[in-house]
KETOR-107600 format. One record per residue: x, y, z of N, C-alpha, C in turn; residue in one letter. Coordinates in Angstrom, 1 decimal, always signed. Layout:
REM KETOR-107600
<atom n_u="X" n_v="Y" n_w="Z" ca_u="X" ca_v="Y" ca_w="Z" c_u="X" c_v="Y" c_w="Z" resn="A"/>
...
//
This chain:
REM KETOR-107600
<atom n_u="+1.2" n_v="-0.8" n_w="-0.2" ca_u="+0.0" ca_v="-0.1" ca_w="+0.2" c_u="+0.7" c_v="+1.3" c_w="-0.1" resn="X"/>
<atom n_u="+0.7" n_v="+2.2" n_w="-1.1" ca_u="+1.1" ca_v="+3.4" ca_w="-0.9" c_u="+0.5" c_v="+4.7" c_w="+0.0" resn="X"/>
<atom n_u="+1.4" n_v="+5.3" n_w="+0.6" ca_u="+0.5" ca_v="+6.3" ca_w="+1.6" c_u="+1.8" c_v="+7.6" c_w="+1.3" resn="X"/>
<atom n_u="+0.9" n_v="+8.5" n_w="+0.7" ca_u="+1.6" ca_v="+9.7" ca_w="+0.0" c_u="+1.6" c_v="+10.8" c_w="+1.6" resn="X"/>
<atom n_u="+3.0" n_v="+11.3" n_w="+1.8" ca_u="+3.3" ca_v="+12.2" ca_w="+3.0" c_u="+3.0" c_v="+13.4" c_w="+1.9" resn="X"/>
<atom n_u="+2.5" n_v="+14.7" n_w="+2.1" ca_u="+2.2" ca_v="+15.7" ca_w="+2.0" c_u="+2.5" c_v="+16.8" c_w="+3.0" resn="X"/>
<atom n_u="+2.9" n_v="+16.9" n_w="+4.1" ca_u="+3.7" ca_v="+17.9" ca_w="+5.0" c_u="+4.8" c_v="+16.9" c_w="+5.4" resn="X"/>
<atom n_u="+5.5" n_v="+18.3" n_w="+6.0" ca_u="+6.7" ca_v="+17.5" ca_w="+7.1" c_u="+6.3" c_v="+17.1" c_w="+8.4" resn="X"/>
<atom n_u="+5.1" n_v="+17.8" n_w="+8.9" ca_u="+4.3" ca_v="+17.1" ca_w="+10.2" c_u="+3.9" c_v="+16.1" c_w="+10.3" resn="X"/>
<atom n_u="+3.2" n_v="+15.3" n_w="+9.2" ca_u="+2.9" ca_v="+13.9" ca_w="+8.9" c_u="+4.5" c_v="+13.2" c_w="+8.5" resn="X"/>
<atom n_u="+5.6" n_v="+13.2" n_w="+8.4" ca_u="+6.7" ca_v="+13.0" ca_w="+7.8" c_u="+7.4" c_v="+12.6" c_w="+9.4" resn="X"/>
<atom n_u="+7.5" n_v="+13.6" n_w="+10.0" ca_u="+7.8" ca_v="+13.4" ca_w="+11.8" c_u="+7.0" c_v="+12.7" c_w="+12.6" resn="X"/>
<atom n_u="+5.9" n_v="+12.4" n_w="+12.2" ca_u="+5.5" ca_v="+11.5" ca_w="+12.9" c_u="+5.1" c_v="+10.1" c_w="+12.7" resn="X"/>
<atom n_u="+5.5" n_v="+9.9" n_w="+11.2" ca_u="+5.7" ca_v="+8.6" ca_w="+10.5" c_u="+7.6" c_v="+8.4" c_w="+11.2" resn="X"/>
<atom n_u="+8.3" n_v="+8.9" n_w="+11.1" ca_u="+9.5" ca_v="+9.1" ca_w="+11.2" c_u="+9.5" c_v="+8.5" c_w="+13.1" resn="X"/>
<atom n_u="+8.7" n_v="+8.8" n_w="+14.1" ca_u="+8.9" ca_v="+8.6" ca_w="+15.2" c_u="+7.9" c_v="+7.2" c_w="+15.6" resn="X"/>
<atom n_u="+7.1" n_v="+7.1" n_w="+14.4" ca_u="+6.7" ca_v="+5.0" ca_w="+14.7" c_u="+7.8" c_v="+4.4" c_w="+15.2" resn="X"/>
<atom n_u="+7.4" n_v="+3.0" n_w="+16.0" ca_u="+8.4" ca_v="+2.6" ca_w="+16.9" c_u="+8.5" c_v="+0.6" c_w="+16.1" resn="X"/>
<atom n_u="+7.8" n_v="+1.3" n_w="+14.4" ca_u="+8.3" ca_v="+0.2" ca_w="+13.4" c_u="+9.2" c_v="+0.7" c_w="+12.2" resn="X"/>
<atom n_u="+9.9" n_v="+0.3" n_w="+11.6" ca_u="+10.2" ca_v="+0.4" ca_w="+10.6" c_u="+9.8" c_v="+1.0" c_w="+9.5" resn="X"/>
<atom n_u="+10.0" n_v="+2.5" n_w="+9.0" ca_u="+9.1" ca_v="+3.2" ca_w="+8.1" c_u="+9.6" c_v="+3.2" c_w="+7.1" resn="X"/>
<atom n_u="+9.4" n_v="+3.0" n_w="+5.8" ca_u="+10.1" ca_v="+3.0" ca_w="+4.7" c_u="+10.1" c_v="+4.5" c_w="+3.3" resn="X"/>
<atom n_u="+10.4" n_v="+5.3" n_w="+3.2" ca_u="+10.2" ca_v="+6.6" ca_w="+2.3" c_u="+11.1" c_v="+7.3" c_w="+1.3" resn="X"/>
<atom n_u="+10.1" n_v="+6.6" n_w="+0.3" ca_u="+10.8" ca_v="+7.3" ca_w="-1.1" c_u="+10.3" c_v="+8.0" c_w="-1.6" resn="X"/>
<atom n_u="+11.3" n_v="+8.8" n_w="-1.7" ca_u="+11.7" ca_v="+10.3" ca_w="-2.6" c_u="+11.6" c_v="+9.8" c_w="-3.9" resn="X"/>
<atom n_u="+10.8" n_v="+10.5" n_w="-4.4" ca_u="+10.5" ca_v="+11.2" ca_w="-5.9" c_u="+9.9" c_v="+12.4" c_w="-6.7" resn="X"/>
<atom n_u="+9.9" n_v="+12.2" n_w="-7.9" ca_u="+9.5" ca_v="+12.8" ca_w="-8.1" c_u="+8.7" c_v="+12.5" c_w="-9.8" resn="X"/>
<atom n_u="+7.8" n_v="+13.1" n_w="-10.5" ca_u="+7.0" ca_v="+12.8" ca_w="-11.5" c_u="+7.9" c_v="+12.6" c_w="-12.9" resn="X"/>
<atom n_u="+8.5" n_v="+13.3" n_w="-12.9" ca_u="+9.7" ca_v="+13.7" ca_w="-14.0" c_u="+10.9" c_v="+12.8" c_w="-14.3" resn="X"/>
<atom n_u="+11.3" n_v="+11.5" n_w="-13.5" ca_u="+12.2" ca_v="+11.0" ca_w="-12.8" c_u="+11.4" c_v="+9.6" c_w="-13.5" resn="X"/>
<atom n_u="+11.8" n_v="+9.0" n_w="-14.9" ca_u="+11.5" ca_v="+7.8" ca_w="-15.2" c_u="+12.1" c_v="+6.5" c_w="-14.6" resn="X"/>
<atom n_u="+13.6" n_v="+6.9" n_w="-14.0" ca_u="+14.2" ca_v="+5.8" ca_w="-12.9" c_u="+13.2" c_v="+5.5" c_w="-11.6" resn="X"/>
<atom n_u="+12.4" n_v="+6.7" n_w="-11.3" ca_u="+11.9" ca_v="+6.4" ca_w="-9.8" c_u="+10.7" c_v="+5.5" c_w="-10.1" resn="X"/>
<atom n_u="+9.9" n_v="+6.1" n_w="-11.4" ca_u="+8.7" ca_v="+5.3" ca_w="-12.0" c_u="+8.7" c_v="+3.8" c_w="-12.4" resn="X"/>
<atom n_u="+9.9" n_v="+3.6" n_w="-12.9" ca_u="+10.4" ca_v="+2.0" ca_w="-13.0" c_u="+11.0" c_v="+1.3" c_w="-11.6" resn="X"/>
<atom n_u="+11.8" n_v="+1.8" n_w="-11.0" ca_u="+11.9" ca_v="+1.6" ca_w="-9.6" c_u="+10.9" c_v="+1.2" c_w="-8.6" resn="X"/>
<atom n_u="+9.9" n_v="+2.2" n_w="-8.4" ca_u="+8.8" ca_v="+2.3" ca_w="-7.4" c_u="+8.1" c_v="+0.5" c_w="-7.6" resn="X"/>
<atom n_u="+7.0" n_v="+0.3" n_w="-8.3" ca_u="+7.0" ca_v="-1.2" ca_w="-8.0" c_u="+7.1" c_v="-2.2" c_w="-7.5" resn="X"/>
<atom n_u="+9.0" n_v="-2.5" n_w="-8.4" ca_u="+9.9" ca_v="-3.2" ca_w="-7.6" c_u="+9.8" c_v="-3.4" c_w="-5.9" resn="X"/>
<atom n_u="+10.4" n_v="-2.0" n_w="-6.0" ca_u="+10.7" ca_v="-1.7" ca_w="-4.1" c_u="+9.3" c_v="-1.7" c_w="-3.5" resn="X"/>
<atom n_u="+7.6" n_v="-1.6" n_w="-3.7" ca_u="+6.8" ca_v="-1.8" ca_w="-3.2" c_u="+6.3" c_v="-3.3" c_w="-3.4" resn="X"/>
<atom n_u="+6.9" n_v="-4.1" n_w="-4.5" ca_u="+6.8" ca_v="-5.6" ca_w="-4.4" c_u="+7.6" c_v="-6.3" c_w="-2.8" resn="X"/>
<atom n_u="+9.0" n_v="-5.8" n_w="-2.9" ca_u="+9.6" ca_v="-6.3" ca_w="-1.6" c_u="+9.4" c_v="-6.2" c_w="-0.1" resn="X"/>
<atom n_u="+8.7" n_v="-4.8" n_w="-0.5" ca_u="+8.2" ca_v="-4.2" ca_w="+1.0" c_u="+7.1" c_v="-4.9" c_w="+1.4" resn="X"/>
<atom n_u="+6.2" n_v="-5.0" n_w="+0.1" ca_u="+4.7" ca_v="-5.8" ca_w="+0.5" c_u="+4.9" c_v="-7.1" c_w="+0.8" resn="X"/>
<atom n_u="+6.2" n_v="-7.6" n_w="+0.5" ca_u="+6.3" ca_v="-9.1" ca_w="+1.0" c_u="+6.3" c_v="-9.4" c_w="+2.1" resn="X"/>
<atom n_u="+6.9" n_v="-8.1" n_w="+2.9" ca_u="+7.5" ca_v="-7.9" ca_w="+4.3" c_u="+6.1" c_v="-7.6" c_w="+4.9" resn="X"/>
<atom n_u="+5.1" n_v="-7.0" n_w="+4.9" ca_u="+4.2" ca_v="-6.0" ca_w="+4.9" c_u="+4.4" c_v="-5.5" c_w="+6.1" resn="X"/>
<atom n_u="+5.5" n_v="-4.4" n_w="+5.3" ca_u="+5.5" ca_v="-2.9" ca_w="+5.8" c_u="+4.4" c_v="-2.0" c_w="+5.2" resn="X"/>
<atom n_u="+4.8" n_v="-0.6" n_w="+5.9" ca_u="+4.3" ca_v="+0.7" ca_w="+5.2" c_u="+5.1" c_v="+0.9" c_w="+4.2" resn="X"/>
<atom n_u="+4.7" n_v="+1.4" n_w="+3.0" ca_u="+5.3" ca_v="+2.5" ca_w="+2.6" c_u="+5.2" c_v="+3.9" c_w="+2.0" resn="X"/>
<atom n_u="+5.5" n_v="+4.9" n_w="+2.4" ca_u="+5.5" ca_v="+6.1" ca_w="+2.0" c_u="+6.2" c_v="+6.7" c_w="+1.1" resn="X"/>
<atom n_u="+5.4" n_v="+7.8" n_w="+0.3" ca_u="+5.9" ca_v="+8.2" ca_w="-0.9" c_u="+5.8" c_v="+9.8" c_w="-0.8" resn="X"/>
<atom n_u="+7.2" n_v="+10.4" n_w="-1.3" ca_u="+7.2" ca_v="+12.0" ca_w="-1.1" c_u="+7.6" c_v="+12.0" c_w="-2.9" resn="X"/>
<atom n_u="+6.3" n_v="+12.9" n_w="-3.1" ca_u="+7.0" ca_v="+13.7" ca_w="-4.2" c_u="+7.8" c_v="+14.6" c_w="-4.3" resn="X"/>
<atom n_u="+9.1" n_v="+15.0" n_w="-4.7" ca_u="+9.4" ca_v="+16.0" ca_w="-4.5" c_u="+9.7" c_v="+17.4" c_w="-5.1" resn="X"/>
<atom n_u="+9.3" n_v="+17.1" n_w="-5.9" ca_u="+8.9" ca_v="+18.2" ca_w="-7.1" c_u="+7.3" c_v="+18.9" c_w="-6.4" resn="X"/>
<atom n_u="+6.5" n_v="+18.2" n_w="-6.2" ca_u="+5.3" ca_v="+18.7" ca_w="-5.1" c_u="+5.9" c_v="+19.7" c_w="-3.6" resn="X"/>
<atom n_u="+6.6" n_v="+18.8" n_w="-3.3" ca_u="+6.9" ca_v="+18.9" ca_w="-1.4" c_u="+8.6" c_v="+18.8" c_w="-1.6" resn="X"/>
<atom n_u="+9.4" n_v="+20.2" n_w="-2.3" ca_u="+10.5" ca_v="+20.1" ca_w="-2.3" c_u="+11.2" c_v="+20.7" c_w="-0.5" resn="X"/>
<atom n_u="+10.3" n_v="+21.1" n_w="+0.3" ca_u="+10.5" ca_v="+21.7" ca_w="+1.5" c_u="+11.0" c_v="+20.0" c_w="+2.5" resn="X"/>
<atom n_u="+9.9" n_v="+18.9" n_w="+2.0" ca_u="+10.6" ca_v="+18.2" ca_w="+2.7" c_u="+11.6" c_v="+17.2" c_w="+2.5" resn="X"/>
<atom n_u="+12.0" n_v="+17.6" n_w="+1.1" ca_u="+13.1" ca_v="+16.9" ca_w="+1.0" c_u="+14.3" c_v="+17.4" c_w="+1.1" resn="X"/>
<atom n_u="+14.5" n_v="+18.4" n_w="+1.2" ca_u="+15.5" ca_v="+19.3" ca_w="+1.6" c_u="+15.8" c_v="+19.2" c_w="+2.9" resn="X"/>
<atom n_u="+14.8" n_v="+19.1" n_w="+3.7" ca_u="+14.9" ca_v="+19.3" ca_w="+5.4" c_u="+15.5" c_v="+17.3" c_w="+5.0" resn="X"/>
<atom n_u="+14.8" n_v="+16.0" n_w="+4.4" ca_u="+15.5" ca_v="+15.6" ca_w="+4.6" c_u="+16.8" c_v="+15.1" c_w="+4.2" resn="X"/>
<atom n_u="+17.2" n_v="+16.0" n_w="+3.3" ca_u="+19.1" ca_v="+16.0" ca_w="+3.0" c_u="+18.7" c_v="+15.3" c_w="+1.4" resn="X"/>
<atom n_u="+17.4" n_v="+15.3" n_w="+0.8" ca_u="+17.3" ca_v="+14.5" ca_w="-0.8" c_u="+17.3" c_v="+15.8" c_w="-1.8" resn="X"/>
<atom n_u="+18.8" n_v="+15.5" n_w="-2.2" ca_u="+19.0" ca_v="+16.4" ca_w="-3.5" c_u="+18.6" c_v="+15.4" c_w="-4.6" resn="X"/>
<atom n_u="+18.8" n_v="+14.4" n_w="-4.7" ca_u="+18.7" ca_v="+13.9" ca_w="-6.1" c_u="+17.9" c_v="+12.9" c_w="-5.8" resn="X"/>
<atom n_u="+17.2" n_v="+12.4" n_w="-7.0" ca_u="+16.3" ca_v="+11.4" ca_w="-6.9" c_u="+16.6" c_v="+10.0" c_w="-7.6" resn="X"/>
<atom n_u="+16.1" n_v="+8.4" n_w="-7.4" ca_u="+15.0" ca_v="+8.2" ca_w="-6.4" c_u="+16.1" c_v="+8.4" c_w="-4.8" resn="X"/>
<atom n_u="+15.3" n_v="+8.4" n_w="-3.6" ca_u="+16.0" ca_v="+8.0" ca_w="-2.8" c_u="+15.2" c_v="+7.4" c_w="-1.4" resn="X"/>
<atom n_u="+15.8" n_v="+6.4" n_w="-1.0" ca_u="+15.1" ca_v="+5.6" ca_w="-0.3" c_u="+15.5" c_v="+5.4" c_w="+1.2" resn="X"/>
<atom n_u="+14.6" n_v="+5.9" n_w="+2.2" ca_u="+14.7" ca_v="+6.1" ca_w="+3.8" c_u="+14.4" c_v="+5.4" c_w="+4.7" resn="X"/>
<atom n_u="+15.2" n_v="+4.5" n_w="+5.6" ca_u="+14.4" ca_v="+3.9" ca_w="+6.8" c_u="+14.6" c_v="+4.9" c_w="+7.8" resn="X"/>
<atom n_u="+13.2" n_v="+4.5" n_w="+8.8" ca_u="+13.3" ca_v="+5.6" ca_w="+9.8" c_u="+12.9" c_v="+4.8" c_w="+10.7" resn="X"/>
<atom n_u="+13.4" n_v="+4.1" n_w="+12.0" ca_u="+13.0" ca_v="+3.9" ca_w="+13.1" c_u="+12.9" c_v="+4.6" c_w="+14.3" resn="X"/>
<atom n_u="+12.0" n_v="+4.9" n_w="+15.0" ca_u="+11.9" ca_v="+4.9" ca_w="+16.8" c_u="+12.8" c_v="+6.9" c_w="+16.4" resn="X"/>
<atom n_u="+12.1" n_v="+7.4" n_w="+15.5" ca_u="+12.9" ca_v="+9.0" ca_w="+15.0" c_u="+14.3" c_v="+9.0" c_w="+14.7" resn="X"/>
<atom n_u="+14.8" n_v="+7.3" n_w="+14.2" ca_u="+16.3" ca_v="+7.9" ca_w="+13.4" c_u="+16.1" c_v="+7.1" c_w="+12.2" resn="X"/>
<atom n_u="+17.0" n_v="+8.1" n_w="+11.4" ca_u="+17.8" ca_v="+7.2" ca_w="+10.0" c_u="+18.3" c_v="+6.1" c_w="+10.4" resn="X"/>
<atom n_u="+17.7" n_v="+4.9" n_w="+9.8" ca_u="+18.5" ca_v="+3.5" ca_w="+10.3" c_u="+19.4" c_v="+3.1" c_w="+8.8" resn="X"/>
<atom n_u="+18.4" n_v="+3.9" n_w="+7.6" ca_u="+19.7" ca_v="+2.8" ca_w="+5.9" c_u="+19.1" c_v="+4.5" c_w="+5.5" resn="X"/>
<atom n_u="+19.8" n_v="+5.1" n_w="+4.5" ca_u="+19.7" ca_v="+6.0" ca_w="+3.4" c_u="+20.3" c_v="+5.3" c_w="+1.9" resn="X"/>
<atom n_u="+19.7" n_v="+5.1" n_w="+1.0" ca_u="+20.1" ca_v="+4.7" ca_w="-0.4" c_u="+19.9" c_v="+5.9" c_w="-1.5" resn="X"/>
<atom n_u="+20.3" n_v="+6.4" n_w="-1.9" ca_u="+20.3" ca_v="+8.2" ca_w="-2.6" c_u="+20.6" c_v="+7.6" c_w="-3.9" resn="X"/>
<atom n_u="+20.3" n_v="+7.7" n_w="-4.7" ca_u="+20.3" ca_v="+7.1" ca_w="-7.0" c_u="+20.5" c_v="+6.1" c_w="-6.7" resn="X"/>
<atom n_u="+21.0" n_v="+5.4" n_w="-6.5" ca_u="+21.3" ca_v="+3.8" ca_w="-6.6" c_u="+21.0" c_v="+3.1" c_w="-5.5" resn="X"/>
<atom n_u="+19.8" n_v="+2.5" n_w="-5.9" ca_u="+19.0" ca_v="+1.8" ca_w="-5.1" c_u="+19.1" c_v="+0.4" c_w="-5.5" resn="X"/>
<atom n_u="+20.2" n_v="-0.4" n_w="-4.9" ca_u="+20.0" ca_v="-1.6" ca_w="-5.3" c_u="+19.3" c_v="-2.9" c_w="-4.1" resn="X"/>
<atom n_u="+18.6" n_v="-3.6" n_w="-5.2" ca_u="+17.4" ca_v="-4.7" ca_w="-4.3" c_u="+18.2" c_v="-5.5" c_w="-3.6" resn="X"/>
<atom n_u="+18.9" n_v="-6.4" n_w="-4.2" ca_u="+19.5" ca_v="-7.4" ca_w="-2.9" c_u="+20.1" c_v="-6.5" c_w="-1.5" resn="X"/>
<atom n_u="+20.7" n_v="-5.3" n_w="-1.9" ca_u="+21.4" ca_v="-4.7" ca_w="-0.5" c_u="+20.3" c_v="-4.3" c_w="+0.5" resn="X"/>
<atom n_u="+19.0" n_v="-4.3" n_w="-0.3" ca_u="+17.7" ca_v="-3.9" ca_w="+0.4" c_u="+17.6" c_v="-4.5" c_w="+1.4" resn="X"/>
<atom n_u="+16.9" n_v="-6.3" n_w="+0.4" ca_u="+17.2" ca_v="-6.9" ca_w="+1.3" c_u="+17.7" c_v="-7.3" c_w="+2.5" resn="X"/>
<atom n_u="+19.3" n_v="-7.1" n_w="+2.4" ca_u="+20.5" ca_v="-7.4" ca_w="+3.3" c_u="+20.0" c_v="-6.2" c_w="+4.1" resn="X"/>
<atom n_u="+20.1" n_v="-5.6" n_w="+4.6" ca_u="+19.9" ca_v="-4.9" ca_w="+4.9" c_u="+18.6" c_v="-4.8" c_w="+5.5" resn="X"/>
<atom n_u="+17.4" n_v="-5.0" n_w="+5.5" ca_u="+15.7" ca_v="-5.1" ca_w="+6.3" c_u="+16.3" c_v="-6.4" c_w="+7.0" resn="X"/>
<atom n_u="+16.8" n_v="-7.4" n_w="+6.7" ca_u="+16.8" ca_v="-8.4" ca_w="+7.5" c_u="+17.8" c_v="-7.9" c_w="+8.6" resn="X"/>
<atom n_u="+18.7" n_v="-7.7" n_w="+8.3" ca_u="+19.3" ca_v="-6.9" ca_w="+9.6" c_u="+19.2" c_v="-5.9" c_w="+10.4" resn="X"/>
<atom n_u="+18.5" n_v="-5.4" n_w="+9.9" ca_u="+17.8" ca_v="-4.4" ca_w="+10.7" c_u="+16.4" c_v="-5.0" c_w="+11.4" resn="X"/>
<atom n_u="+15.9" n_v="-6.0" n_w="+10.9" ca_u="+14.7" ca_v="-6.4" ca_w="+11.6" c_u="+15.3" c_v="-7.7" c_w="+12.9" resn="X"/>
<atom n_u="+16.3" n_v="-8.0" n_w="+12.4" ca_u="+17.3" ca_v="-8.9" ca_w="+13.5" c_u="+17.6" c_v="-8.0" c_w="+14.9" resn="X"/>
<atom n_u="+18.0" n_v="-6.4" n_w="+14.7" ca_u="+18.3" ca_v="-6.1" ca_w="+15.8" c_u="+17.2" c_v="-5.1" c_w="+16.3" resn="X"/>
<atom n_u="+16.3" n_v="-5.2" n_w="+15.6" ca_u="+15.1" ca_v="-4.2" ca_w="+16.6" c_u="+14.6" c_v="-5.6" c_w="+17.3" resn="X"/>
<atom n_u="+14.2" n_v="-7.2" n_w="+17.0" ca_u="+13.8" ca_v="-8.0" ca_w="+17.6" c_u="+13.7" c_v="-7.9" c_w="+18.8" resn="X"/>
//
């Protein structure tokens, strides 16, 4: 399930959750973003986690606050902390490995 983030306040609430939060930063003019998003979504759906999307073109303030200067970018947040950041190059195999590592740590 894709949940759109439209404000900095919404993102701050999501960051503070005591669960892993996956936030994907993209824009509508990025073909790589469009082709990568379904692949990431399938992976995150298989983990039964929530997937949040920020459109950097519509919300440049949210992107800037999170130091996202280029897209695509995928960030994992847990309990108010950024635990993983993949910017420009999102390696799905590494994403799987990092997810499993983090789940083992927080479990």
